[in-house]
N, C-alpha and C positions, 0 to 999 in steps of 0.2 A: 367605302368607295362611293363617290358621287357620280351619277350618270347624267349626261347632258345630251339633249337632242342636237344632232348635227344639222347644219344649214345645208341647203342645196349645193352651194359652192364647195363646202367641205366634203360632201358625199361624192361629188364629181371628181375631186382630187384624190380620193381614197383609192389606193391600189392594193389589190389582193393577188394571191397566187405565188408569192415569193417562196413561202415555206414548202409548198407542193413541188415547185420547180427544183429547189435545192435538194429535197428528199429524193426526187426522181434521179437527179444527177448522181447523188451519192450511191443510190441503189445500183445504177448501171455501172459505176466505177467498181463497186464491191463485186458484182457479178463478173466483170471483166478480169479482175485480179484472181478470183477463184478459178475461172476458166483457164487462165494461163498456168496456174499452179497445177491443176489437174492434168492438163495437156502435157506439161513437162514431166509429171510423175509417170504417166502412162507411156510416154514415148522414150524414156530413158532406159538403157540396158541394165544398169545397176545403180544402187544408191540406198540411202536410208534417210529417215526423217523421225523426228520426235515431236509429238503433239502435246499440248497441255494436258495434264492429268496423268503423265507418265506413260503414255502409249508410244511404243517404239516400233517402227516398221523398217524392214530391211529386205531388199530384193536383189537378186544376182542374176 
């Protein structure tokens, strides 16, 4: 890999932070999905679910 020194113009045009922003959005989306699933599980009167690994839960 050849490294080169950037000029001042190139450094001013360089934008950072996209990966952090995308990671934050994905984390918030994952938390929201988990919150909805947990809410639906706790508020339902009866149901069942199967999780990966063979775990089965049933409530009545």
